N, C-alpha and C positions, 0 to 999 in steps of 0.2 A: 483876369485881374489886371492890375496895373500897378507899376513901383516905378520910385523915381530913377533908380538905376538898375543893373544886371546884379551889384551887389546886394540893393534891398531884397531881391527878387531870391538869390539866392539863399540870403540870411535868413528870409520868412519860412521857404518849405526847409531849409536846413533843422530848422526848431523842429517843424513836422516830422521830420523823418526821424533826429534824435528821439522825439517820444512815441515813436512806432518801435524804433531799437529796444526801446523800455520794457516793450511787450513779449512776454516771453513765448504766446502762441504764435507771435509774427516771423519769430526765429525758428520756428517748427516747420516754416514752408519749405518744399522739398528743394535740397538745393541751395540750401542759404549758406556762401560760401564761410570757407574761416579766416576771421579778422575779429579786431577788436572795433569796438563803436567809432572810436578816435579817426582808425585807419579807416574803416568803411564812409563816414562823415568827410575826411579830409578829400578822397578821390572822387567821391559822388557832384554832380551839377543839378540838385532835384529842384523841378520835377519831370526835366529831361533825361537824366541818367542818375540812378542811383548803384554803387558796388554792393547791391543786395536785390532781392526782390522789389521791385516797383511797388510802393503803394500809391501812386498817384497814376498808377496803368488803368483804374476802374473807372476816373476821372477823365482822363485822358477817350476812352472809348464811349462815355457818356456825352462828351462834345463833339467827338469826331464821328464815332459810330453809327451807323444807319440800320435801325433793327429793320429784319429779315421782311419781307412783303412778298407774300405767294402770289401776289397779283402782279409786281413788279414784272415784266418780260425780259428774260436773259437766256441767251441761248447762244451758246460757244462751241465751237469745235476744236479738237484741241490744238494746239500748236503744231501742226504736222510739216515741220521742215526741219533739218538737220543745221545747227548754228555752230560758226567758226569763228570765234573771236581772239585775237593776239593776246598776250599780258604784257606789252611793254609800253601800253598806255600809263603817262606818270600819276595817275591818282594809283592805279591796282600798284606801281611800285613804290608806294608813299611808306609803305610798313613790309618788314620783312617775313609777315606770318606765314606758318606750315602752308595753308592751302586756303585760295582764293578763288571766284567764280569772276571773270570781268564783268565790272556793271554793265557794260553795251550787251553783254549778251542776255542779262538778267532783264535788262529794258526792252529787249523785242518780247519777251512772254508778257511783261507788265502791261503793255502798250495792247497786246493781244487779248488780255483775258478782262482789264479794268479799266476805269474812266477816271477823268480827274477827279481829286478829293473822296476817292473809296480808300480802304484801309488794307494793307498787305500786312501778313504777319511772315516772320522768319524766325521760327523755334530755334535755329542751331546757326545762329548770324554769324559767328565767327568774327569776319572784320567790317560786317556790316554793307556788304555790296549791294545787298538789296537794299536798304536805306539810300543810299547812295543813288541807285537805277530809280528808284521810284521819284527821289527829289530831282533828278536831272531831267526825267521826264517833261519839267516845265522850260528848263532852259538846257538843251542838248547843243551838243558841238553840230555847227552848223553842216559838215560834209556827212558826219552821222545822221543828222537829220534828212538831208536831202537822199543818202543812201536807202535811209527806211522808207521815204515816201514812194522812192522809184520801185522798192520791193514790192511794195504792197499793191500800188498800182499795177504792177505786172501779175500780180495774183488775184488780180480781181477783189479785191477788200478794199477798194476807197481811200478814204484819209485816216492815218492815225489822229486819237484824240489827245495831241499834246497837254500839258498840265500836271501840275503837282499830284501825287499821291503822298497818303500818308503812311507811316512805317513803323511796325512794331517790331523792335528788333531784340532778343533775348538770348541766351546763352550762359550755360553752366559755368564757364570759367570767367572770372574777373578780368583777366589780362585782355580777354576777348571783346569784352563788353566795352573796357575804357579804349580800346583800339575804333571800336564801332562807335563809339560816342563822338571820338574827334573825328571820324571820318565824317560824320554826318552832324557837325555842327560849324557854323560862320568862322572864319579865321582872317583875321587883319593880317593880311600877308606881310605889308610894313614891316608892324611893331614886330611879328614873330622874326624876321630877319635882322631889324635892329637889337633884338633881345638876343639871338643865337650867336651875333659877332661879338657881342658883348660877354657872352659865355665863353667864348674861346678867348678872348682878349684875360680876361682874367684868371683863366687856365693858365694861359701861357705866362703870365706874370708869375705867378706862384710857382708852378709846375714846369716852365720851358724847359730848365736844365736839363730835366730827366729823357728829353728827345733831343737832344743837340749831339754832334759827334763832328770831329775836323776831319778836312778836308785836306788832300795833296799838299795843297799850298799854303796850307794855314789855316784858311777860311774856315768859319764855322757853318755847318750844315744842319737842315732841319730832317731830321728822321721821319721818314714816312714808316716806314715797317720793320723791325728785326726778326730777321728768321731764327730760329730754336729747332736744333734736331736732337732727337732722340739718341741717348747714348746707350750702346751694346756691350756686349763682351763676345770676342771670338771664342765658339767653344774647343777649336784646336790648340792655342795658347792661351786663353782668359785674358788678352790685352783687352783694352778699352777700344770700342769700334765706333765712330762718329759715324753715323747714318748718313749724312749730307757729304761726308767728306768722300765716301767709298761708293754710294750709290747713286748718285747725281755727277752724270757727264759736262762738265761745265763747259764745254766747246758747244755742244747740242742743246743743253738744258735736257736732255732725256733721262729719265729714273730709270737705274739698271732692273733688271729682276736679279743677274749673278754678278759679281764683284770680287775682289782680291781684297786680303787682310792687308793690313797698312804695316803690320808687325811680320806675321808669319808665311802670308799670300799665298794661305789656303783660299781656294776658292769657297765663295760663301753664298747663300740665298738667306733674305731676310727671316726665313721661318726657321734658320737653323740659328739665327744667334739667339744670344740669352740677353733678359733685361736687367739693365743695373736701377736700383734703387737707391735711395738716400732718404738717411730716418734726421728729421729735424722736430724742435718742440713746436706746435703747433699752437699758437698763443689762443686764438679765436677758440678753440676746444680745450685748451688748457690741458693737451697731453701729447706726448710724440706721437709722429706720425710717418709714415715711410709711402713716398710718391717717386713713381719715375723720373729718372734723372733727364733734365734734357739741357743742351749747350748753346749758346747762339755763336752763328756761325756764319751770318752774312748780314748787313747793315743799308737797304736801301736809303738814300736820301737825297737831298734838292740842296742845292747851292746857288742863289738866284735862279735863273731859268734852266740851268743843267740838274740832271738827275744824274745821280751815280751811286756805285754799288762799292763796298770794301769788307775786308774779313774785318770783325772787332778787334781794336788793337789794345794797348794797355789802358790808353785813358778809358776807352768805351766798359771794357771790364771792370775798371773801378769805379766808375760812376754806377755801373750793374750793383756792384758790391754794395755800393753806398743806398742803392734802393733797397735791396734786401734787406738794411738793417733800418730804415726809414718807418716810424709809427706811421700806421693808417689812420688820419685824422677823420674821415668820413664813416659817416654808418656805413656798414655793409652786412647784409643778412648772414647770419650763419646757422643755415639749414642742412642737415642732413638732406641726401636725394632721396626722393620717394621710393617706395616699391612698385615694382613694375616690370614690364617687358623687356624697355629699352635699358633698364638697369644691369639686365646681364646681358641682353644679346648685342647692345652696341660697344661693349667691353670698355667701357671707360671706366669701369671697378679694376681691370685689371692694370692699370696704368695707377694704382692706389688712389683715386677719386672714390672720395665717399660722402664729402659736403662740398656744396654749391661754390662756395671760394677756391676748393681746389683746382674749379676749372678756370681760375685767372692765375697769369704770371702777376707776381706781386706790384709791377708798372704797372699793368694793365686795371689792377685792382684798385690802385690809389686813383689812377686818373678817374674810374668810371664813377666810386664812389664819390668821387668829388663833383663831379659833374651831375652825378644826380641829387646831390644834397644843395647845390645851387639852384634847381628849378622846383624844389618842392613848395617854394611859395610865388613861384612864376603861374604862369596861364597852363591849362591843362597841355593847350597843343606842345608847347615845351616841354613837358613830358613825355608826349607821346612824341615828340622828335628825337629824346635822347634814350628813350625806351625802346626805338625802333632800331636802334644799332647797338642796343645789349649784347648780343650774341655775337657780333664780329669782333668784339673784347676779347673772348673766350679763346681756349685753347683748341673749340672747333674750329676755326679760321686755319685752315690748310693755306700751306704754300705751293701752290704747283709751279714748278719752274719751266716757264713758256718765254722762248726769246721774243724780244721788239726792239725796233727800232733798229737803223743800219749800223749804229754803234754796239749792239748789242746790250745785254741786261737781263731780267728775271722779272716775270711777273706772274700770276695771277693769284689773289688770296679772297679765300672764298670758304665759307661753311654752306653745308648742305642742308637744305629744310629738310625737315621730319625724321632727322637722326641725331643720336647724341654722340656721335662718333670723335676721337681724340685720334690724330693720325703722329706719325712719328715727324713730319716737317710741317712746323705750326709758325704762322705769320703774325707777329703783336704787334698791330697797328697802333700809329699814335691818333689820338683824338680829330685834329686837324685832315689827318690823311683820311682816316674813316670818315668822318662826318660833315667834312666842306661841301662836296658834292650833294649830297642830299639833302642839305640847307638850302641849297639854290634852285633843285628841283622843287622843294616844299614850298618856298617862296614863290613860286612862279604857279602854282597850283591855285585855280580860280573854283570855288565850288559856292556857288551862289543859292544857299541852304539860308532856312529859316529854321528854329528850334523848334517850335510849335509841327513841324512834320514828321520829326520822328521821336521816339521816346525807346529807350532802352533799358532791359531790367535784366539781373542777372539772379537765374535763379534754374531750376529743371524744367524742360518741357512737357515731361510727366504729370506736372501740375499747374494750369494755369488758371487759378482760382480768380484772379482779379479780372478775367475776361470772360464776358456773359456768354450764352449758348448763341450760335448761328448771328454773330453781328462780323464777321470778317469777309472783305470781297474776295481776296484770294491769298493761298498760301506758298511761299516760295521757300525750299528748305533743301541745302545741302549738308543733310545728316552726319555723323561719324561713318567710317568706313570697315567696319568689321576690327580687322586686327592691322589694318595699314598704318593709319598713325593711333598714337596715345598722347590725345593732347595733353591731358594733365601733366604727365610727366615731361612733355615737350614745352607746357607753358608754364613749368615751375622756374624757370630763371626770370621772367618776366614779373610773375607774381608773388615771387621770394622779395624783389626789390620793391612790389607796391605792399608788402607784407600783407597780402590779403589772398590765400589758397581758395584753389577748387575744392569745394565739397565733392569729393571723388565717389561717394556711395553711390549716387542716381546716374555715373558716369557712363554710357552706352558704347561700351567698348569689348572686346576679347582680350584677354590678357593673364599669360601663363602666369606671369608673376604672382598675380594676383587670384588665381583661380576662377578667371573668369572665362564662361565657356562660350560657344557661339548660342545656346538656348540660352543664355541670360541675356548676351547683347540683344536676341532677337525680341524678349520680352519684354526690354527697357525699350524697344522702338516701339513695339506694342502701343506700349502705354503711353508714349509721346504721340504716336499716329492715333488714337483714341482722342486725346485733346485737343489736335488740330482739327479731327472731324468734327468734334463737339462744337469749336467757337465758329467754322466755318459755315457761310450759308448754303442751304440746299441748293442745289443744279451747280453752284461754283467748284472752283477747280485747285488742284495740288500739283505743284510743279516737285518732283523729286529729282535732284539733282543726286547722281552717284555714281563713285568710283572703286572698283573692286574688282583683281581678277579672279575671286574666288567664286565658282558655281555655288556653294553652299552660303556664303554672305550674302548674294544676288538673290537667292531664295529665300533667305531669312527678310531681307527686307520688303520683298514683294509680299511675303505671307503677313508680315505685321502691317503693311499697307492695307491688306484686304480685310485682315481681322478686325481692322477699325472699323471696316464698312465702307470705304472707298473702292470705287470699281475702276480697274487699270483700263486706259483708252486706245493708249497710243506710247512706243517708248522710240529714243530718236537717240543721237548722239549728239554729246556738244565738244568742239574741239578745242583746247585752249591752245592750239599749235607751238605748243613748247612742252619739253620733256622735264617732269619733276628728278627729281633724284632716285626716287623711289621707283619711276618706270625705266630710266638708262639702267639701273641697277639691277633689277629685279625682272627686266621685260614685262613690265605689264602691259595690258590693254592701252593704247595711248589716250583713246576718247574716250571723255566720260558720258554715260548713260542717263538718259533724261526721262523718267517717266511722268508721263502725264495721266492723270487718274481723277473722277468728280465724286461728288459725295451726292447720291441720289436724290433727286426732290421728294416731298414730303406726298407728293400723290402717289408715287411708285410705291414709296414703304408702307404707306396707309394701306394700298389696295393688296400688296404682299400679305399684307401680315393677315387680310382675309382670305387670299387665294393661295395662303404656303401650301408648297407641296403639291398643286394642283397643277394642271397643265396650262390652264388659264394664266397661271402667277407663272410659269416657267417662261409661256410665250409675250407676256405683257413683259418682262423683263429686256427679251430680244428686240423686242420693239422699242422700248424706251434707249436701249444701249446702242441700237443702231444709229439713231437720230443723233448721238453724242459724237459720233466717229465722223473722221475726214472722208468726204464724198470723193475726193482726186486729190492725188498727189501728183504734182510732174516734177521729176528730176531735171538738172542743170542739164543734160546731153539730150532733151526733148524727147523722153523715156518717159513714160506714165509708171509709177510704183505701183505693185501688188500691195495693197492695203493689208497687211497680216492679220490685223482684229477683225475685220470683214470676210476672213476665211472661216469655211463651217466647224473645223476643228476647234479654232481658236474661240468661238463663238459658244460653241459647247462648255470648254474650259472655263469661259469666264461666266457662264450659268451655272454649272454646278460647283464653282465658289462662291458666287451669290448664295445660294440653297446652304452649302456648308457653314458659311461663315454666320449664318444667320439661324444656324441649328434646326434648319430643317431637312426632311428627305428629298433626294433627288427623284423627279419624278417621270424623267425621261432616261433611256439607254442613247448612246452614242446613235446608233446606226434610225432610233426612232426619231432622236433630235436632227439629224441630216435630213432624211425625208419630209418632215414637217416642216423643215427649214425650207426646202424645195418647193413644198407645195403654197407656201405663205408669202415668200417674200422671192422678187425676180433676181437672178445671178446674172453676173456678169463677169468676163474673164476669172470665172473662179471665186467670186466675192459677192457679197450679199446686202442689198439694199432695201431701203424703203421705196415704195412704189414712187412716192414724190421725188425720191432724189434719181432715179433712173435717168430720168430725161437731161439733168446737169450734168451725169457722169458721161453721158452719150456725147452729148454738144462737146465736152471737153476733150473726150477720147480722139475724135475727128482730128484734133490739133497737133496731136503728138505721133512718134514714127513708128515707136513699137512700146513694147509691153516690158518692164522689168521680169528678168530669168531669176526666180528664186533658186538659191543653192539649198539643199537639204542633206544634211551630214548625217551618216547612220551611226548612233551611239548606244542605242537600246532598240527593243522591240517595238517600241511606239515610233521611233522616227524611220526605222526599217518599214514598218510598213507607208508611211508616207511615203517614202523613196519609192517602193517599188509603185504605189500608185500615182506617183509624178512621172515615173517611165511608163506606164502601162496607158496614161490619160491620152497619149497621141497617137501611141502605137501599141495594140495589144501582143504581144511577145509570149515566145515560147519560152521553156525552163530552159532550156540549151543557150536562145538567147541572151536571156537574163542571167545566169549563173556566172561567167566572167565579171560581167559588169559588178554585180551583187559582192562577190568575193574581194575586188578592190576596195570597196566601203568599210569593210570590218578591221580596220587599223584601229579605231578607235573604241570597240566593243570592250566594255569593261569586265574584269576578271568575274565579279560578283553575278553576273548576268548568265544563266544559262542558255548556250547559243544555240539558238534555232536552227533547223536545215531549212533553205530555202522553201523547198518544196511544202515546208508546216506551214509556213507564214504565208505560202500563195492559197493552200487547201483550206486555212481556216477564214482568209479576208476577200477571197477572189475567185471568179468564175474562169472556166475554160470549156472552150468550144469541143464537144466529142467526135463531132461529124453526122451523126445521127438525130438532131433537131434543127429547125430554121435558122442560119447564122442571125447570132445577136447583134441587132442596132451598132451596138460599140463597134465591132469589127467590121459591120457593113460601112461604117461612116468612116473607117480608117482606109478600106480598101478603096473606096470611093476618091479620097485623097491620092491615089496611085492612077496614073492616065491610065495604063494597060488595062487594068482589073476595072477599074469606072468604064471603060468600053465593053469590058465582057457581061459585064453586068446589063448596061443596057442593050445589049443584042441580046440576051437571053431574058431580059423582060419585053423587048419588043415582041420577040418570036413565041412568046408565049411559054417559055420552058422554065420561067421563073416566075415568081409573084413575091411584093413588097406588102409586108402590112407593120403599121409601126415602125419602120425603120429597118425591121427583119426581114430576112432573106428565104424564101424557100426555093431552093434548088436542087437537081441533079446534076449540076456542071461540075466536073471531077477537078477541073483545074481550082475553080472556088473553092472548092472543100476543100482541097488537100493544102490550099493556101491560109484556110481557117481554122485547120483541124490543130488542136492543142494548144492553140494560142491563148493566154491569161488575159482576162479585161476585167475594169472596175463594174461591178455590178448596179444596176439600175439599186434604187432605196428599197424596195420591196425585198430584192431579196439578197441584198445587203443585211436588212432585219433579220431574214432567216439564217444567213450567217451568223451574223452577230451572237445570235440566241445558241446558237452551237459550241460556238468559241467561249461563251460564257458557262454555260454547264462545265467545259472542260476544266477553264481556268478553276472555277469554285471548286472541282474536283481536285483540283491540284493543290490549293491553297488549303483545302480540308488537311491534306498533309502535311503543313507545315505547323500544324497545331498540335500536332504530335510531338511528345516530349516539352524539354524545356531548355535543350543545348542552343546554342546560338548558329543563326543559319548562315552558311558562309556561302552557299553558290543556290540560286534560285530565281524563280520566274517574276521580274517586278510587276509584268501585267497581271499575275495572277494574286499578289499580294494587293495590287489594287482593287481588283472585281473583288477579291473578298472584304476589303476596305468599306469600298462603297455598298455591300450590301450589309455589312455589320453598322454602319451608321444609318442605311434606312431602316434597320431593326433597331437602331439605339443600342447597340450592343457595344459599349463603346469600351470595356475592358480588353474585348479581344483584339480591339486596333493596337490598343497601346500596348497589352502584351506581345504580340508580334514584331510590332513596331519595335520594340525594346532588345528583342533578339537579333534584329537586323545590325548592320554594322551602323555606327553612329552616321559615317561621312555619307552614306546610300540614303538614308534619310532627309538628311541636310540638304543634297545635292538634288533631288527628286521634290520637285514642287507638289506634286501631288501626293506623295507620301506625307511630305512635311504636314500640308494644308489637312489631312484627317487625322495624322498625330497629335498637332498640336491642338485642332478643335476639340479632340476626344479627350487628352490628358487635360481640358481645363473643366469636361463633365464629368471625369473620374476623379480628379483631383478634389 
């Protein structure tokens, strides 16, 4: 469609959107935000962005989406490289949203998985960096383009296909979608800068008096920021104690842990002080209210080119008093803070804060209300600019005294992303100080975008009805982190000013304040991934960027991905190179994890329906899965990476998950699987390949100097077995040799897990040479790696005193027998199968004891639980799985991916 100008286009589609808003069924779409029709229409720019579910999305897909064509050739390995991209890009820093993935990092994935014109979906878009990345593939930064092309050539991938991709950006939050829209829309930088400077000039004309102070020589200075200090009382003498006066060392700008009361000289610490409150009539809520008392203690200002500081004088205090009595002319939201974990955890309620306007000193509220009101009839980007500075005007903007310059002074004003904490030293900034630098940065950003390349919708990803099945070419998502960030609480500041709030019902978050558990989070994430699975084309990929230090949340997200039908093929790291506030305070893992998973093609799914539960179905899955895995990964130090997903135990886990998630009995035990794997697929360096992949692996293997050594941490029985297997792989050992090594590995053994003796683990899973039979091939191979034993073997064989058959050695040589006796070794697949059958019987016998009674199980053997769950699953005895799982500690089920998988899927069938 064509229009005379942009305003005509907007008017036409606004009328269409208004019609949709009158439809009651339209408002029932999951995640429909909380706001009036007029506020939604005012914020929207249809058809490209609507501050509600986008009714034009279906048309967008009809025009730009390409229906799935099974005959279209598509074959991609997962993007098997760790990515590191910094956060200091001007685009990244254009808005202060809590979390963002650098767009240059996302571009690497998009270039790998897609072609120009493909449609990419991000259902948890946040600031819309996926859309930025998709569009910048057409006009990348020259240095970045050269870097990517060099990386591709060195990896043997040829050249990337540069060109714009189209993006669907969705989020539950109106604030997030508004930011995403602005990031993905063309901007006239020169017009923006003119409008911004006019905004500052108009403010200065009307409210400049609020930010002036007198210099020592009588000249008028412009205030940069005013420091406010919390006022306490001394527990000894009950006198007022101004925190800044006693706790900040003025010469070094260091905050002291202990200090003296200025009145009685008692030794104090911050925790021993008592807060002082002041009661006032709060006109916006028409009631008396009590807030913690703050006092202005320092003014940082500018006189010409000179920056100076002073203690507020009588004239400054007079201006502040005048401001306190000044009637606020602009509109501001009078909203009670929402219930949630941040409400109690961050402690702002301890300062008396109950409503959003309590987060602002009166001068800051007057200023921001005026600025916000002035941009309502301006461009969306002007609102984006003012909105991006919202948090900096609040009491969350801390004052951190740090010395700067040769003449001294103080300085850093900042609020921390992801928290609503209000400190004892607050920096109240002026608009010019807070916003001028950002205006300069925004005016220099060049985003060569077109509106038609991105479409933004505000709704829950648990239901994307506007998108047909199997039409998206790639999915990149950075989903909520469980309990790490509570987006609807954190976004409340921006959304209250937009006057459109998040519909919190489908918000995927753990939240004690709203009784949202890990299982609630997992359930909503599973629904979202099911929708992403539905709209993604078969054989295509989803990349899930994820950050959380909790094993339970990590398992929950993986289980949600697999329950949707995706098959995980790789896990990597994405290093943003800069700690967040959460990481620095809580010492969380610094690097984000990146999960690569694929939607199985229709051929596999159709064949599996026919062969479900059979050996043919299991091996067909493995064959297909191996084709999806990277063949070779070279590390930066010329070492080759052991590809975890190609190891036998992880291939077994993926096969089991594929069956369980589809409600099918698992046809193979672990040992049967390992034996069949060795028979069907070639093995190299402990990894399994398709026959046609081996040549490529061996060719690239010649060009590296070594293989990566994997570290296995003993944290339970399963990892203990893997650790022992690693120890015995190259050197069969005696119990005496293994014991001290094993004992050093037990520091992380969980309390709920029954600790097994090393000998029990060895007897159930490995074999030892007794001396009365031919020396096993595994021990002979080890002895041949020893020069002196190798010579003894050769001499014995040459003189007919020893014989070799299939690698085993029959000998009477006392030295060889003595060296080999009592050494444990990894059995061959046939012997391993015998051992597993014996071990399984023992585990099931123990599992039977757990069925007795109804008391909670405090200490148990997890491997016995898993063996019992597997048997119950295969016999469709789902009730037993649920009953036993609910008697286990909740954290144990959540943090063990196998227990969680069986419990989760059994619950669906019982419930």
